[in-house]
DRENDO-1510 file (C-alpha; in Angstrom, 1 decimal, always signed):
<recs>
REC; n; res; u; v; w
REC; 1; UNK; -0.2; +24.9; -12.7 .
REC; 2; UNK; -1.2; +25.8; -16.3 .
REC; 3; UNK; +2.0; +27.7; -16.8 .
REC; 4; UNK; +4.0; +24.8; -15.6 .
REC; 5; UNK; +2.1; +22.4; -17.9 .
REC; 6; UNK; +2.5; +24.6; -20.9 .
REC; 7; UNK; +6.0; +26.1; -20.6 .
REC; 8; UNK; +7.9; +23.6; -18.4 .
REC; 9; UNK; +6.6; +20.2; -19.4 .
REC; 10; UNK; +5.1; +21.3; -22.8 .
REC; 11; UNK; +2.1; +19.1; -22.1 .
REC; 12; UNK; -0.5; +21.5; -23.6 .
REC; 13; UNK; -0.5; +24.3; -26.1 .
REC; 14; UNK; -1.9; +27.9; -25.8 .
REC; 15; UNK; -5.5; +26.7; -26.2 .
REC; 16; UNK; -5.1; +23.9; -23.7 .
REC; 17; UNK; -4.9; +21.1; -26.3 .
REC; 18; UNK; -2.6; +18.1; -25.6 .
REC; 19; UNK; +0.8; +18.2; -27.3 .
REC; 20; UNK; +3.1; +15.5; -28.4 .
REC; 21; UNK; +5.3; +14.0; -25.7 .
REC; 22; UNK; +8.9; +15.3; -25.4 .
REC; 23; UNK; +11.5; +13.3; -27.2 .
REC; 24; UNK; +14.6; +11.9; -25.4 .
REC; 25; UNK; +16.8; +14.9; -26.1 .
REC; 26; UNK; +14.1; +17.4; -25.0 .
REC; 27; UNK; +13.6; +15.3; -21.8 .
REC; 28; UNK; +17.3; +15.4; -21.0 .
REC; 29; UNK; +17.4; +19.2; -21.6 .
REC; 30; UNK; +14.5; +19.7; -19.3 .
REC; 31; UNK; +16.0; +17.5; -16.6 .
REC; 32; UNK; +19.3; +19.5; -16.8 .
REC; 33; UNK; +17.4; +22.8; -16.5 .
REC; 34; UNK; +15.5; +21.6; -13.4 .
REC; 35; UNK; +18.6; +20.2; -11.8 .
REC; 36; UNK; +20.4; +23.5; -12.4 .
REC; 37; UNK; +17.4; +25.6; -11.1 .
REC; 38; UNK; +17.3; +23.7; -7.8 .
REC; 39; UNK; +21.1; +23.7; -7.4 .
REC; 40; UNK; +21.4; +27.4; -7.9 .
REC; 41; UNK; +18.4; +28.1; -5.7 .
REC; 42; UNK; +19.9; +26.0; -2.9 .
REC; 43; UNK; +20.4; +28.9; -0.6 .
REC; 44; UNK; +16.9; +30.3; -1.1 .
REC; 45; UNK; +13.9; +29.8; +1.3 .
REC; 46; UNK; +13.3; +26.1; +1.8 .
REC; 47; UNK; +9.5; +26.6; +1.8 .
REC; 48; UNK; +9.6; +28.3; -1.6 .
REC; 49; UNK; +11.9; +25.6; -3.1 .
REC; 50; UNK; +9.7; +22.8; -1.8 .
REC; 51; UNK; +6.5; +24.5; -2.9 .
REC; 52; UNK; +7.9; +24.8; -6.5 .
REC; 53; UNK; +9.0; +21.1; -6.4 .
REC; 54; UNK; +5.6; +19.9; -5.2 .
REC; 55; UNK; +3.9; +22.1; -7.8 .
REC; 56; UNK; +6.0; +20.5; -10.5 .
REC; 57; UNK; +5.2; +17.0; -9.4 .
REC; 58; UNK; +1.7; +16.9; -7.8 .
REC; 59; UNK; +0.0; +13.5; -7.3 .
REC; 60; UNK; -2.7; +14.6; -9.7 .
REC; 61; UNK; -0.1; +14.4; -12.6 .
REC; 62; UNK; +0.8; +10.7; -12.4 .
REC; 63; UNK; +2.3; +10.8; -15.9 .
REC; 64; UNK; +5.1; +13.0; -14.6 .
REC; 65; UNK; +6.3; +10.2; -12.3 .
REC; 66; UNK; +8.5; +8.9; -15.1 .
REC; 67; UNK; +10.3; +12.2; -15.4 .
REC; 68; UNK; +10.6; +12.5; -11.6 .
REC; 69; UNK; +12.4; +9.2; -11.4 .
REC; 70; UNK; +14.8; +10.4; -14.1 .
REC; 71; UNK; +15.3; +13.7; -12.3 .
REC; 72; UNK; +16.1; +12.1; -8.9 .
REC; 73; UNK; +18.3; +9.5; -10.6 .
REC; 74; UNK; +20.3; +12.3; -12.2 .
REC; 75; UNK; +20.4; +14.2; -8.9 .
REC; 76; UNK; +21.9; +11.1; -7.1 .
REC; 77; UNK; +24.6; +10.8; -9.7 .
REC; 78; UNK; +25.4; +14.5; -9.7 .
REC; 79; UNK; +25.0; +14.8; -5.9 .
REC; 80; UNK; +22.4; +17.5; -6.3 .
REC; 81; UNK; +21.5; +17.9; -2.6 .
REC; 82; UNK; +18.6; +20.5; -3.1 .
REC; 83; UNK; +16.7; +18.1; -5.4 .
REC; 84; UNK; +17.3; +15.1; -3.1 .
REC; 85; UNK; +16.2; +17.2; +0.0 .
REC; 86; UNK; +13.0; +18.3; -1.8 .
REC; 87; UNK; +12.3; +14.8; -2.9 .
REC; 88; UNK; +12.6; +13.5; +0.6 .
REC; 89; UNK; +10.0; +16.0; +1.8 .
REC; 90; UNK; +7.8; +15.2; -1.2 .
REC; 91; UNK; +7.9; +11.5; -0.3 .
REC; 92; UNK; +7.0; +12.2; +3.3 .
REC; 93; UNK; +4.1; +14.5; +2.5 .
REC; 94; UNK; +2.6; +12.1; +0.0 .
REC; 95; UNK; +3.5; +9.1; +2.2 .
REC; 96; UNK; +6.6; +6.9; +1.8 .
REC; 97; UNK; +4.4; +3.8; +1.3 .
REC; 98; UNK; +2.0; +5.6; -1.2 .
REC; 99; UNK; +1.9; +4.5; -4.8 .
REC; 100; UNK; +3.8; +7.7; -5.9 .
REC; 101; UNK; +6.7; +7.0; -3.5 .
REC; 102; UNK; +6.8; +3.3; -4.4 .
REC; 103; UNK; +6.9; +4.1; -8.1 .
REC; 104; UNK; +9.8; +6.4; -7.5 .
REC; 105; UNK; +11.7; +3.9; -5.4 .
REC; 106; UNK; +11.1; +1.1; -7.9 .
REC; 107; UNK; +12.5; +3.3; -10.7 .
REC; 108; UNK; +15.6; +4.1; -8.7 .
REC; 109; UNK; +16.2; +0.5; -7.8 .
REC; 110; UNK; +16.0; -0.4; -11.5 .
REC; 111; UNK; +18.4; +2.4; -12.4 .
REC; 112; UNK; +21.0; +1.8; -9.8 .
REC; 113; UNK; +20.7; -1.9; -8.8 .
REC; 114; UNK; +19.3; -3.8; -11.8 .
REC; 115; UNK; +20.2; -2.1; -15.1 .
REC; 116; UNK; +23.6; -0.8; -14.0 .
REC; 117; UNK; +24.7; -2.6; -10.8 .
REC; 118; UNK; +28.2; -1.0; -11.0 .
REC; 119; UNK; +26.6; +2.4; -10.4 .
REC; 120; UNK; +26.0; +1.5; -6.7 .
REC; 121; UNK; +29.6; +2.6; -5.9 .
REC; 122; UNK; +28.4; +6.2; -6.1 .
REC; 123; UNK; +25.8; +5.7; -3.4 .
REC; 124; UNK; +28.0; +5.2; -0.4 .
REC; 125; UNK; +27.8; +8.8; +0.8 .
REC; 126; UNK; +24.1; +9.3; +0.1 .
REC; 127; UNK; +23.1; +9.1; +3.8 .
REC; 128; UNK; +25.4; +12.0; +4.6 .
REC; 129; UNK; +24.4; +14.1; +1.7 .
REC; 130; UNK; +20.6; +13.6; +2.0 .
REC; 131; UNK; +19.7; +11.7; +5.2 .
REC; 132; UNK; +15.9; +12.4; +5.0 .
REC; 133; UNK; +15.7; +11.4; +1.4 .
REC; 134; UNK; +17.7; +8.2; +2.1 .
REC; 135; UNK; +15.6; +7.3; +5.1 .
REC; 136; UNK; +12.3; +7.8; +3.2 .
REC; 137; UNK; +13.7; +5.8; +0.3 .
REC; 138; UNK; +14.5; +2.9; +2.7 .
REC; 139; UNK; +10.9; +3.0; +4.0 .
REC; 140; UNK; +9.5; +2.8; +0.5 .
REC; 141; UNK; +11.9; +0.0; -0.6 .
REC; 142; UNK; +11.2; -2.0; +2.6 .
REC; 143; UNK; +7.5; -1.8; +1.8 .
REC; 144; UNK; +8.0; -2.6; -1.9 .
REC; 145; UNK; +9.6; -5.9; -1.2 .
REC; 146; UNK; +7.6; -6.7; +2.0 .
REC; 147; UNK; +4.2; -6.9; +0.2 .
REC; 148; UNK; +3.9; -9.8; -2.2 .
REC; 149; UNK; +1.3; -12.3; -3.4 .
REC; 150; UNK; -0.5; -14.4; -0.8 .
REC; 151; UNK; +1.3; -17.6; -1.7 .
REC; 152; UNK; +4.6; -16.0; -0.9 .
REC; 153; UNK; +5.8; -14.5; +2.3 .
REC; 154; UNK; +8.8; -12.5; +1.1 .
REC; 155; UNK; +10.3; -11.2; -2.1 .
REC; 156; UNK; +14.1; -10.9; -1.7 .
REC; 157; UNK; +15.6; -7.6; -2.9 .
REC; 158; UNK; +18.5; -7.6; -5.3 .
REC; 159; UNK; +21.8; -8.6; -3.6 .
REC; 160; UNK; +23.4; -5.3; -4.4 .
REC; 161; UNK; +20.5; -3.4; -2.9 .
REC; 162; UNK; +20.7; -5.5; +0.3 .
REC; 163; UNK; +24.4; -4.9; +0.5 .
REC; 164; UNK; +24.1; -1.2; +0.1 .
REC; 165; UNK; +21.3; -0.9; +2.6 .
REC; 166; UNK; +23.2; -3.0; +5.2 .
REC; 167; UNK; +26.3; -0.7; +4.7 .
REC; 168; UNK; +24.2; +2.4; +5.0 .
REC; 169; UNK; +22.5; +1.3; +8.3 .
REC; 170; UNK; +25.8; -0.1; +9.7 .
REC; 171; UNK; +27.8; +3.0; +9.0 .
REC; 172; UNK; +25.0; +5.5; +9.9 .
REC; 173; UNK; +23.3; +4.3; +13.1 .
REC; 174; UNK; +20.8; +7.2; +13.2 .
REC; 175; UNK; +19.9; +7.1; +9.5 .
REC; 176; UNK; +16.6; +5.3; +10.1 .
REC; 177; UNK; +15.6; +8.2; +12.4 .
REC; 178; UNK; +16.4; +10.9; +10.0 .
REC; 179; UNK; +12.9; +11.7; +8.9 .
REC; 180; UNK; +11.8; +12.1; +12.5 .
REC; 181; UNK; +14.4; +14.7; +13.3 .
REC; 182; UNK; +13.4; +17.2; +10.5 .
REC; 183; UNK; +11.1; +20.1; +11.4 .
REC; 184; UNK; +8.9; +20.1; +8.4 .
REC; 185; UNK; +7.1; +23.3; +9.6 .
REC; 186; UNK; +10.1; +25.3; +8.3 .
REC; 187; UNK; +10.1; +23.5; +4.9 .
REC; 188; UNK; +6.5; +23.9; +3.9 .
REC; 189; UNK; +4.5; +26.8; +2.7 .
REC; 190; UNK; +2.6; +28.8; +5.3 .
REC; 191; UNK; -0.3; +26.8; +6.6 .
REC; 192; UNK; +1.1; +23.5; +5.3 .
REC; 193; UNK; +0.4; +20.5; +7.5 .
REC; 194; UNK; +3.5; +18.2; +8.0 .
REC; 195; UNK; +2.7; +14.6; +7.5 .
REC; 196; UNK; +4.0; +12.1; +10.1 .
REC; 197; UNK; +7.2; +10.3; +9.3 .
REC; 198; UNK; +7.3; +6.5; +9.0 .
REC; 199; UNK; +10.7; +4.9; +9.8 .
REC; 200; UNK; +12.0; +1.9; +7.8 .
REC; 201; UNK; +12.6; -0.1; +11.0 .
REC; 202; UNK; +9.5; -2.4; +10.8 .
REC; 203; UNK; +9.9; -3.0; +7.1 .
REC; 204; UNK; +13.5; -3.9; +7.2 .
REC; 205; UNK; +13.1; -6.0; +10.3 .
REC; 206; UNK; +10.4; -7.9; +8.4 .
REC; 207; UNK; +13.0; -8.8; +5.7 .
REC; 208; UNK; +15.4; -10.1; +8.3 .
REC; 209; UNK; +12.8; -12.2; +10.1 .
REC; 210; UNK; +11.2; -13.7; +7.0 .
REC; 211; UNK; +14.3; -14.3; +5.0 .
REC; 212; UNK; +15.2; -17.7; +6.7 .
REC; 213; UNK; +11.7; -19.0; +6.1 .
REC; 214; UNK; +11.7; -17.9; +2.5 .
REC; 215; UNK; +14.9; -19.8; +1.7 .
REC; 216; UNK; +13.8; -22.9; +3.7 .
REC; 217; UNK; +10.5; -23.2; +1.9 .
REC; 218; UNK; +9.9; -26.3; -0.1 .
REC; 219; UNK; +9.9; -24.2; -3.3 .
REC; 220; UNK; +13.7; -23.7; -2.8 .
REC; 221; UNK; +13.4; -20.0; -2.2 .
REC; 222; UNK; +11.8; -19.1; -5.6 .
REC; 223; UNK; +10.7; -15.5; -5.4 .
REC; 224; UNK; +7.1; -14.6; -6.1 .
REC; 225; UNK; +6.1; -14.0; -9.7 .
REC; 226; UNK; +5.8; -10.2; -9.5 .
REC; 227; UNK; +7.3; -9.0; -12.7 .
REC; 228; UNK; +7.2; -5.4; -11.6 .
REC; 229; UNK; +9.5; -5.9; -8.7 .
REC; 230; UNK; +13.1; -7.1; -9.4 .
REC; 231; UNK; +14.4; -9.9; -7.2 .
REC; 232; UNK; +17.7; -11.4; -6.3 .
REC; 233; UNK; +18.9; -14.6; -7.9 .
REC; 234; UNK; +17.4; -17.8; -6.7 .
REC; 235; UNK; +19.4; -19.3; -3.8 .
REC; 236; UNK; +19.1; -22.2; -1.6 .
REC; 237; UNK; +20.3; -20.5; +1.6 .
REC; 238; UNK; +19.9; -17.1; +3.2 .
REC; 239; UNK; +22.5; -14.4; +2.6 .
REC; 240; UNK; +24.6; -13.5; +5.6 .
REC; 241; UNK; +23.8; -9.9; +4.9 .
REC; 242; UNK; +20.4; -10.4; +6.5 .
REC; 243; UNK; +22.1; -11.2; +9.8 .
REC; 244; UNK; +24.3; -8.2; +9.5 .
REC; 245; UNK; +21.4; -5.9; +8.7 .
REC; 246; UNK; +19.4; -7.3; +11.6 .
REC; 247; UNK; +22.3; -6.5; +14.0 .
REC; 248; UNK; +22.7; -3.0; +12.5 .
REC; 249; UNK; +19.0; -2.3; +12.9 .
REC; 250; UNK; +19.1; -3.4; +16.6 .
REC; 251; UNK; +22.1; -1.1; +17.2 .
REC; 252; UNK; +20.2; +1.7; +15.6 .
REC; 253; UNK; +17.3; +1.3; +18.0 .
REC; 254; UNK; +19.8; +1.4; +20.9 .
REC; 255; UNK; +21.1; +4.7; +19.6 .
REC; 256; UNK; +18.0; +6.4; +20.8 .
REC; 257; UNK; +18.4; +5.0; +24.3 .
REC; 258; UNK; +20.8; +7.2; +26.2 .
REC; 259; UNK; +22.0; +6.2; +29.6 .
REC; 260; UNK; +21.8; +9.0; +32.2 .
REC; 261; UNK; +23.2; +9.0; +35.7 .
REC; 262; UNK; +21.6; +6.6; +38.1 .
REC; 263; UNK; +19.1; +4.0; +37.1 .
REC; 264; UNK; +17.1; +6.3; +34.7 .
REC; 265; UNK; +17.4; +6.4; +30.9 .
REC; 266; UNK; +16.3; +9.1; +28.5 .
REC; 267; UNK; +14.7; +8.8; +25.1 .
REC; 268; UNK; +14.8; +11.8; +22.7 .
REC; 269; UNK; +11.2; +13.0; +22.4 .
REC; 270; UNK; +11.2; +13.0; +18.6 .
REC; 271; UNK; +12.3; +9.3; +18.7 .
REC; 272; UNK; +9.6; +8.0; +21.0 .
REC; 273; UNK; +7.3; +7.3; +18.0 .
REC; 274; UNK; +9.8; +5.3; +15.9 .
REC; 275; UNK; +8.0; +2.0; +15.4 .
REC; 276; UNK; +4.2; +1.4; +15.3 .
REC; 277; UNK; +3.2; -1.7; +17.3 .
REC; 278; UNK; +0.7; -2.6; +14.5 .
REC; 279; UNK; +3.6; -2.7; +12.0 .
REC; 280; UNK; +5.6; -5.1; +14.2 .
REC; 281; UNK; +2.5; -7.3; +14.7 .
REC; 282; UNK; +2.1; -7.6; +10.9 .
REC; 283; UNK; +5.3; -9.7; +10.8 .
REC; 284; UNK; +3.5; -12.5; +12.7 .
REC; 285; UNK; +0.9; -13.1; +9.9 .
REC; 286; UNK; +3.3; -14.3; +7.2 .
REC; 287; UNK; +5.1; -16.5; +9.7 .
REC; 288; UNK; +1.8; -18.3; +10.5 .
REC; 289; UNK; +1.0; -18.5; +6.8 .
REC; 290; UNK; +4.4; -20.1; +6.1 .
REC; 291; UNK; +3.9; -22.6; +9.0 .
REC; 292; UNK; +0.6; -23.7; +7.6 .
REC; 293; UNK; +2.2; -24.5; +4.2 .
REC; 294; UNK; +5.3; -26.0; +5.8 .
REC; 295; UNK; +3.2; -28.4; +7.9 .
REC; 296; UNK; +2.2; -30.2; +4.6 .
REC; 297; UNK; +5.9; -31.1; +4.0 .
REC; 298; UNK; +6.6; -34.8; +4.3 .
REC; 299; UNK; +10.3; -34.8; +3.4 .
REC; 300; UNK; +12.4; -35.2; +6.6 .
REC; 301; UNK; +15.4; -33.2; +5.4 .
REC; 302; UNK; +13.1; -30.3; +4.3 .
REC; 303; UNK; +11.3; -30.5; +7.7 .
REC; 304; UNK; +14.6; -30.4; +9.6 .
REC; 305; UNK; +15.7; -27.4; +7.6 .
REC; 306; UNK; +12.4; -25.6; +8.0 .
REC; 307; UNK; +12.4; -26.1; +11.8 .
REC; 308; UNK; +15.9; -24.6; +12.0 .
REC; 309; UNK; +14.8; -21.6; +9.9 .
REC; 310; UNK; +11.6; -21.1; +12.0 .
REC; 311; UNK; +13.7; -21.1; +15.2 .
REC; 312; UNK; +16.0; -18.5; +13.7 .
REC; 313; UNK; +13.1; -16.3; +12.5 .
REC; 314; UNK; +11.4; -16.4; +15.9 .
REC; 315; UNK; +14.6; -15.7; +17.7 .
REC; 316; UNK; +15.2; -12.6; +15.5 .
REC; 317; UNK; +11.6; -11.5; +16.0 .
REC; 318; UNK; +12.0; -11.8; +19.8 .
REC; 319; UNK; +15.2; -9.8; +19.7 .
REC; 320; UNK; +13.4; -7.0; +17.8 .
REC; 321; UNK; +10.5; -6.9; +20.2 .
REC; 322; UNK; +12.7; -6.9; +23.3 .
REC; 323; UNK; +15.0; -4.1; +22.1 .
REC; 324; UNK; +12.1; -2.0; +20.7 .
REC; 325; UNK; +10.2; -2.3; +24.0 .
REC; 326; UNK; +13.1; -1.8; +26.3 .
REC; 327; UNK; +14.2; +1.4; +24.4 .
REC; 328; UNK; +10.6; +2.7; +24.4 .
REC; 329; UNK; +10.6; +3.1; +20.7 .
REC; 330; UNK; +7.2; +1.4; +20.1 .
REC; 331; UNK; +4.0; +3.3; +20.1 .
REC; 332; UNK; +0.4; +2.1; +19.6 .
REC; 333; UNK; -1.4; -0.9; +21.1 .
REC; 334; UNK; +1.5; -2.9; +22.7 .
REC; 335; UNK; -0.9; -5.4; +24.4 .
REC; 336; UNK; -2.4; -6.3; +21.0 .
REC; 337; UNK; +1.1; -6.8; +19.7 .
REC; 338; UNK; +1.9; -9.2; +22.5 .
REC; 339; UNK; -1.4; -11.0; +21.8 .
REC; 340; UNK; -0.4; -11.5; +18.2 .
REC; 341; UNK; +3.0; -12.9; +19.2 .
REC; 342; UNK; +1.3; -15.4; +21.6 .
REC; 343; UNK; -0.3; -17.0; +18.5 .
REC; 344; UNK; +3.1; -18.0; +17.1 .
REC; 345; UNK; +4.7; -21.4; +17.6 .
REC; 346; UNK; +6.6; -22.1; +20.8 .
REC; 347; UNK; +9.9; -20.4; +21.1 .
REC; 348; UNK; +11.7; -20.0; +24.4 .
REC; 349; UNK; +13.2; -16.5; +23.8 .
REC; 350; UNK; +9.9; -15.2; +22.4 .
REC; 351; UNK; +7.9; -16.6; +25.4 .
REC; 352; UNK; +10.4; -14.9; +27.9 .
REC; 353; UNK; +10.0; -11.6; +26.1 .
REC; 354; UNK; +6.1; -11.8; +26.1 .
REC; 355; UNK; +6.0; -12.8; +29.7 .
REC; 356; UNK; +8.4; -10.0; +30.8 .
REC; 357; UNK; +6.4; -7.3; +29.1 .
REC; 358; UNK; +3.0; -8.8; +30.0 .
REC; 359; UNK; +4.0; -8.4; +33.7 .
</recs>
């Protein structure tokens, strides 16, 4: 670690003293060297490559996160699969919803969807090139926009990001499962403990369920004032992309449900732990919070619009719960999930789903 600090990142001198930060040209040269190293060592032992990567960017060196974002951004543009693969494993080991992964995701969103939106055209084949990285990136991004200030229930992602994610999931039905299907034991150093994968299903479903409520709010759909998270332009109605994404996610869940002869169906063992019941139950809380604020609205037009949005949101949530339970993709305390759903406003489809699975 001292060798890396002194000779790779030039952070310290021979005596351990702090050195001046690399200038822009030196940073670019370092990133090029790192990209070339991982590209040319692509056929080497996966465990060795990933050990080197995690040694270069350990969570104890948070100041290197800026360079990591630039490295991964460069790897995406040059289609450097070894770097992207190692990054996917790094995110999973540290946690896709950890601060380190969220910082990386935020930096990539700014590079590809905010600063240079035209760059998204080069992202179409990312799921095929690095499925595990793409899936873990989706999990981080879903978390990034799903957690906002208490007075808001949802912070819409940039339209270009929503469009790309919808296309990824639609064209690659098994993409959200990618992190579950990788055997990390073969990719970690001897004795390494693989961390459990978290799929992006719950986070992305949360977007689709809460979007109608956000745009029907009395504030006119104004995003929360979180300056660190870029948001889409203010709109008065929900983008149709949320409906398309919702359908694509449901179809992805059905991908794990394989009909077999007779009345029995099979579920791939690695896919049985796809969605945590607690994560689905968490979608109910912002709905209740929205309803509490909405009940104060006196304008008849706004109330009518809000009731339509609420009906759509609850219908979508009911569809999610039904498909997830029927395909046996949910793990955890399912009865507690159903109890949380029972606290939501009356909705015919949701009540049918709850009653069916209670029995």
